[in-house]
VOPAGU-2260 file (C-alpha; in pm, 1 decimal, decimal comma):
REM VOPAGU-2260
SITE   aa  ch    i         X         Y         Z
SITE  MET   A    0     -10,1     -12,6       2,2
SITE  LEU   A    1     116,0     372,9    -109,7
SITE  ASP   A    2     -89,7     503,1     194,7
SITE  GLY   A    3      76,9     878,8     251,8
SITE  GLN   A    4     243,1     920,6     -52,6
SITE  THR   A    5     273,6    1143,0    -302,8
SITE  CYS   A    6     316,8    1060,8    -690,3
SITE  LEU   A    7     378,3    1238,3    -988,8
SITE  VAL   A    8     297,6    1135,5   -1272,7
SITE  THR   A    9     401,8    1329,3   -1601,8
SITE  GLY   A   10     210,3    1254,0   -1919,6
SITE  ALA   A   11     -58,0    1073,4   -1750,2
SITE  SER   A   12    -330,7    1207,7   -1933,4
SITE  ARG   A   13    -348,4     857,7   -2139,2
SITE  GLY   A   14    -179,1     559,3   -2175,5
SITE  ILE   A   15      38,7     392,7   -1974,2
SITE  GLY   A   16      47,7     693,5   -1789,2
SITE  ARG   A   17    -269,6     706,9   -1690,4
SITE  GLY   A   18    -223,0     357,1   -1629,4
SITE  ILE   A   19      18,5     404,0   -1384,8
SITE  ALA   A   20    -141,1     687,9   -1222,4
SITE  GLU   A   21    -473,4     511,4   -1156,6
SITE  ASP   A   22    -303,9     208,8   -1031,2
SITE  LEU   A   23    -100,8     423,4    -809,0
SITE  ALA   A   24    -401,0     605,9    -657,6
SITE  THR   A   25    -584,1     261,2    -624,4
SITE  HIS   A   26    -329,1     127,1    -389,9
SITE  GLY   A   27    -357,2     474,6    -182,5
SITE  ALA   A   28    -127,2     677,2    -311,7
SITE  THR   A   29    -215,4    1104,4    -385,3
SITE  VAL   A   30    -131,5    1135,5    -712,2
SITE  VAL   A   31     -54,8    1422,0    -929,2
SITE  VAL   A   32    -162,7    1356,9   -1294,1
SITE  ASN   A   33      72,7    1601,1   -1537,0
SITE  TYR   A   34     -47,7    1649,9   -1859,2
SITE  ARG   A   35      73,3    1922,1   -2112,7
SITE  SER   A   36    -227,2    1997,8   -2355,0
SITE  SER   A   37    -510,5    1694,6   -2291,9
SITE  GLU   A   38    -651,8    1905,6   -2035,8
SITE  LYS   A   39   -1017,1    1730,0   -2031,9
SITE  GLN   A   40    -822,1    1351,5   -2066,8
SITE  ALA   A   41    -601,0    1461,9   -1743,7
SITE  GLN   A   42    -945,7    1582,1   -1582,0
SITE  ASP   A   43   -1120,3    1237,8   -1656,4
SITE  VAL   A   44    -828,4    1079,8   -1484,1
SITE  VAL   A   45    -870,5    1262,6   -1174,6
SITE  ALA   A   46   -1269,7    1175,8   -1189,5
SITE  GLU   A   47   -1212,2     831,2   -1235,5
SITE  ILE   A   48    -948,2     812,9    -960,7
SITE  GLU   A   49   -1212,0    1014,2    -750,2
SITE  SER   A   50   -1460,5     781,0    -781,5
SITE  ASN   A   51   -1277,4     505,0    -689,3
SITE  ASP   A   52   -1209,0     716,0    -309,2
SITE  GLY   A   53    -875,9     795,7    -439,9
SITE  THR   A   54    -704,8    1136,4    -420,9
SITE  ALA   A   55    -534,8    1308,0    -742,0
SITE  ILE   A   56    -536,8    1638,6    -924,7
SITE  ALA   A   57    -418,1    1742,0   -1281,7
SITE  VAL   A   58     -98,7    1995,6   -1315,9
SITE  GLN   A   59     -51,8    2147,0   -1720,2
SITE  GLY   A   60     292,2    2160,8   -1770,8
SITE  ASP   A   61     511,5    2081,7   -2036,4
SITE  VAL   A   62     842,0    1872,3   -1893,2
SITE  SER   A   63    1091,3    1978,8   -2181,9
SITE  ASP   A   64    1049,5    2376,9   -2076,1
SITE  TYR   A   65    1191,9    2433,0   -1745,8
SITE  ASP   A   66    1018,5    2719,9   -1626,3
SITE  ASP   A   67     688,2    2519,5   -1666,3
SITE  VAL   A   68     802,3    2241,1   -1449,8
SITE  GLU   A   69     941,7    2516,5   -1195,3
SITE  ASP   A   70     541,9    2641,6   -1206,8
SITE  MET   A   71     487,0    2281,8   -1185,4
SITE  HIS   A   72     691,1    2242,9    -875,3
SITE  ALA   A   73     532,5    2528,0    -678,7
SITE  GLU   A   74     171,0    2462,7    -751,7
SITE  ILE   A   75     226,7    2115,1    -645,3
SITE  HIS   A   76     379,1    2231,0    -321,4
SITE  ASP   A   77     109,2    2464,8    -293,1
SITE  ALA   A   78    -139,1    2232,5    -286,9
SITE  LEU   A   79     -12,5    1877,1    -113,5
SITE  GLY   A   80     318,1    1988,7       8,1
SITE  PRO   A   81     629,9    1768,7    -147,9
SITE  ILE   A   82     620,5    1441,5    -327,4
SITE  ASP   A   83     753,4    1113,8    -254,7
SITE  VAL   A   84     727,9     985,7    -585,9
SITE  LEU   A   85     815,1    1097,0    -930,3
SITE  VAL   A   86     740,8     850,7   -1237,7
SITE  ASN   A   87     890,8    1018,1   -1538,3
SITE  ASN   A   88     658,1     883,3   -1806,3
SITE  ALA   A   89     626,9    1148,7   -2055,4
SITE  GLY   A   90     760,9    1084,0   -2389,4
SITE  ILE   A   91     706,7    1134,8   -2763,4
SITE  THR   A   92     812,3     974,0   -3101,6
SITE  ILE   A   93     894,4    1111,9   -3462,4
SITE  ASP   A   94    1000,1     856,7   -3664,4
SITE  LYS   A   95    1196,2     821,7   -3944,0
SITE  LYS   A   96    1449,7     657,9   -4085,0
SITE  PHE   A   97    1774,8     823,9   -3990,5
SITE  ALA   A   98    1895,3     935,0   -4339,5
SITE  ASN   A   99    1546,6    1092,1   -4323,4
SITE  MET   A  100    1532,9    1270,3   -4003,8
SITE  THR   A  101    1626,8    1656,3   -3953,4
SITE  ARG   A  102    1857,7    1802,6   -3680,9
SITE  GLU   A  103    1457,8    1924,2   -3554,7
SITE  ASP   A  104    1315,7    1536,2   -3563,6
SITE  TRP   A  105    1643,4    1450,5   -3325,2
SITE  ASP   A  106    1558,1    1773,0   -3095,7
SITE  ALA   A  107    1224,8    1731,5   -3042,7
SITE  VAL   A  108    1262,6    1384,8   -2934,3
SITE  MET   A  109    1564,2    1460,7   -2721,6
SITE  ASP   A  110    1393,0    1776,4   -2555,1
SITE  VAL   A  111    1099,2    1595,6   -2406,7
SITE  ASN   A  112    1237,4    1244,9   -2356,1
SITE  LEU   A  113    1617,3    1351,9   -2174,7
SITE  GLY   A  114    1566,8    1695,5   -2147,9
SITE  GLY   A  115    1187,2    1661,0   -1958,4
SITE  VAL   A  116    1379,1    1391,2   -1761,9
SITE  PHE   A  117    1633,0    1594,0   -1655,3
SITE  ASN   A  118    1408,9    1896,2   -1572,2
SITE  CYS   A  119    1132,1    1724,8   -1367,2
SITE  THR   A  120    1402,3    1553,2   -1186,8
SITE  HIS   A  121    1630,1    1822,9   -1098,9
SITE  CYS   A  122    1315,2    2026,7    -984,4
SITE  PHE   A  123    1183,0    1721,1    -759,1
SITE  TYR   A  124    1541,2    1590,0    -651,2
SITE  ASP   A  125    1522,7    1752,6    -300,6
SITE  ASP   A  126    1175,6    1606,1    -190,8
SITE  ILE   A  127    1287,7    1250,9    -356,6
SITE  GLN   A  128    1602,3    1264,2    -153,7
SITE  GLU   A  129    1430,3    1427,6     130,9
SITE  SER   A  130    1122,0    1164,7     193,8
SITE  GLU   A  131    1130,6     901,1     392,7
SITE  HIS   A  132    1037,6     690,2      87,5
SITE  GLY   A  133    1164,9     857,1    -228,4
SITE  ARG   A  134    1142,9     703,5    -559,0
SITE  LEU   A  135    1258,0     805,2    -874,6
SITE  ILE   A  136    1094,5     597,0   -1165,7
SITE  ASN   A  137    1231,1     670,8   -1515,9
SITE  ILE   A  138     992,8     488,0   -1763,1
SITE  SER   A  139    1236,0     353,2   -2091,9
SITE  SER   A  140    1141,1     131,9   -2369,7
SITE  VAL   A  141    1290,3    -214,8   -2470,2
SITE  VAL   A  142    1371,8       7,6   -2801,7
SITE  GLY   A  143    1644,7     163,5   -2587,9
SITE  GLN   A  144    1781,8    -185,8   -2494,7
SITE  GLN   A  145    1759,1    -337,6   -2857,6
SITE  GLY   A  146    1697,6     -39,6   -3112,5
SITE  ASN   A  147    1406,3     -12,3   -3362,4
SITE  TYR   A  148    1434,1      61,3   -3698,7
SITE  GLY   A  149    1339,3     407,2   -3781,9
SITE  GLN   A  150    1380,4     564,5   -3402,5
SITE  ALA   A  151    1726,4     641,6   -3413,6
SITE  ASN   A  152    1665,1     960,3   -3216,9
SITE  TYR   A  153    1386,4     756,8   -2962,9
SITE  ALA   A  154    1610,9     450,1   -2873,1
SITE  ALA   A  155    1881,8     696,6   -2771,5
SITE  THR   A  156    1693,5     890,0   -2566,7
SITE  LYS   A  157    1565,9     552,9   -2387,2
SITE  SER   A  158    1899,6     413,9   -2376,4
SITE  GLY   A  159    2036,4     728,1   -2205,6
SITE  LEU   A  160    1804,5     678,3   -1933,5
SITE  PHE   A  161    2020,2     370,3   -1830,0
SITE  GLY   A  162    2321,1     549,1   -1752,7
SITE  PHE   A  163    2102,0     875,0   -1622,8
SITE  THR   A  164    1911,4     612,8   -1382,7
SITE  ARG   A  165    2235,3     454,4   -1272,0
SITE  THR   A  166    2424,7     781,9   -1201,1
SITE  ILE   A  167    2134,3     940,5    -970,2
SITE  ALA   A  168    2081,4     604,3    -824,7
SITE  LEU   A  169    2408,0     615,2    -688,3
SITE  GLU   A  170    2434,9    1002,7    -606,5
SITE  MET   A  171    2095,1     970,0    -370,8
SITE  ALA   A  172    2182,9     664,9    -224,0
SITE  HIS   A  173    2324,7     778,9      77,0
SITE  SER   A  174    1959,6     952,2     189,0
SITE  GLY   A  175    1810,5     592,6     135,2
SITE  SER   A  176    1608,1     709,8    -223,9
SITE  THR   A  177    1593,4     465,8    -477,8
SITE  ALA   A  178    1629,7     550,2    -865,5
SITE  ASN   A  179    1531,9     256,6   -1115,6
SITE  CYS   A  180    1453,5     242,4   -1458,0
SITE  ILE   A  181    1122,7      35,3   -1633,5
SITE  ALA   A  182    1196,4     -88,7   -1929,9
SITE  PRO   A  183     834,0    -200,2   -2123,0
SITE  GLY   A  184     797,4    -413,9   -2449,0
SITE  PHE   A  185     556,0    -291,5   -2682,7
SITE  VAL   A  186     226,0    -240,3   -2488,7
SITE  LYS   A  187    -118,9    -257,2   -2599,2
SITE  THR   A  188    -225,4     157,3   -2649,4
SITE  ASP   A  189    -354,2     372,0   -2899,8
SITE  MET   A  190      21,2     457,1   -2985,9
SITE  LEU   A  191      36,8      42,7   -3082,8
SITE  GLU   A  192    -300,0      57,0   -3249,2
SITE  GLU   A  193    -147,6     315,5   -3549,4
SITE  VAL   A  194     126,5      39,1   -3645,1
SITE  PRO   A  195      21,4    -139,8   -3911,7
SITE  GLN   A  196     -97,7    -476,7   -3875,0
SITE  ARG   A  197     163,8    -667,1   -4053,7
SITE  VAL   A  198     465,4    -447,2   -3826,8
SITE  GLN   A  199     237,9    -589,3   -3537,7
SITE  GLU   A  200     230,6    -947,8   -3627,0
SITE  LYS   A  201     616,6    -921,7   -3705,5
SITE  ILE   A  202     678,0    -799,8   -3347,3
SITE  LEU   A  203     457,6   -1041,2   -3190,6
SITE  ARG   A  204     649,9   -1285,9   -3339,7
SITE  GLU   A  205     966,1   -1203,7   -3144,8
SITE  ILE   A  206     792,2   -1163,8   -2798,1
SITE  PRO   A  207     815,5   -1540,7   -2664,5
SITE  LEU   A  208     497,5   -1480,7   -2452,5
SITE  ASP   A  209     314,6   -1417,5   -2765,4
SITE  ARG   A  210     136,7   -1154,8   -2648,1
SITE  PHE   A  211     155,3    -778,7   -2629,3
SITE  ALA   A  212     170,8    -619,3   -2299,4
SITE  THR   A  213     -99,9    -482,4   -2124,0
SITE  VAL   A  214    -102,1    -115,7   -1921,2
SITE  GLU   A  215    -151,0    -335,3   -1605,8
SITE  ASP   A  216      68,6    -545,8   -1668,7
SITE  ILE   A  217     354,0    -203,3   -1663,7
SITE  SER   A  218     147,8     -28,2   -1373,3
SITE  GLY   A  219     220,7    -328,4   -1146,2
SITE  ILE   A  220     597,2    -311,5   -1160,0
SITE  VAL   A  221     601,0      47,2   -1138,7
SITE  ARG   A  222     328,4      10,3    -830,8
SITE  PHE   A  223     608,2    -252,2    -669,9
SITE  VAL   A  224     923,4       7,2    -734,3
SITE  ALA   A  225     735,4     282,6    -563,6
SITE  GLY   A  226     620,2      79,8    -258,3
SITE  GLU   A  227     849,6     -21,7      24,4
SITE  ASP   A  228     925,9    -391,6    -105,1
SITE  SER   A  229    1179,7    -242,9    -344,9
SITE  SER   A  230    1347,4     -47,8     -76,8
SITE  TYR   A  231    1691,8    -252,8    -142,5
SITE  MET   A  232    1674,5    -170,8    -520,1
SITE  THR   A  233    1837,2      86,4    -688,3
SITE  GLY   A  234    1984,0     154,9   -1010,3
SITE  GLN   A  235    1869,9    -138,8   -1202,0
SITE  VAL   A  236    1651,5    -161,7   -1520,2
SITE  LEU   A  237    1372,3    -365,7   -1529,4
SITE  GLY   A  238    1271,1    -509,3   -1845,1
SITE  VAL   A  239     908,4    -607,7   -1882,8
SITE  ASN   A  240     915,6    -716,3   -2258,4
SITE  GLY   A  241     760,0   -1082,6   -2246,0
SITE  GLY   A  242    1106,7   -1209,2   -2275,4
SITE  MET   A  243    1258,0   -1062,9   -2578,8
SITE  GLU   A  244    1604,9   -1031,4   -2623,8
SITE  TRP   A  245    1829,8    -749,5   -2574,9
């Protein structure tokens, strides 16, 4: 149970982020639902949590903008006080073969997927380190472990989270707070639905468990890492990918 914990989930208005936010709230956490532009969807997540007797607020903020994250920090502190758990989930894709990728395509993905992690971790670092149950949880991807055709920018950002997580784990270990990275495989979300059927079938053939992950498969692992049972685990990359090689 996560009673008494305040958890910030970035990019929580849909997909994996929404599932994580709802799962943490179901298990007692007070949840901050961060969104960039999807206010209605974020408020729907809050309403769903509250309908199940949970506590949540929605807070707007573009994680790639440091000033926005500072404003988000102030708003959360005013409403709830310091957080205990930060789940860096927000991310984007701009998929193209590298030969066709522009510097703008590269920078846009870097700014959100790595820059956003820097901004949020930097602004909430003291909260996590000073909490009795401080947890930093970075959401990476199996793509960061094995690469993926047409995703050089995305793969680079998700791979970069491994070194970042390990380093932060070492730097905050003296406080008892932990930093871990979760690398999901291919998850049944709206993003996967946009992938052509023939490509989905090819991916499925590479998954030993012969199915795509559900959002619940990922949110349950996040909940474990956020909780007390994971207190002696830090600096780790948890592959949740149905047995895919990497």
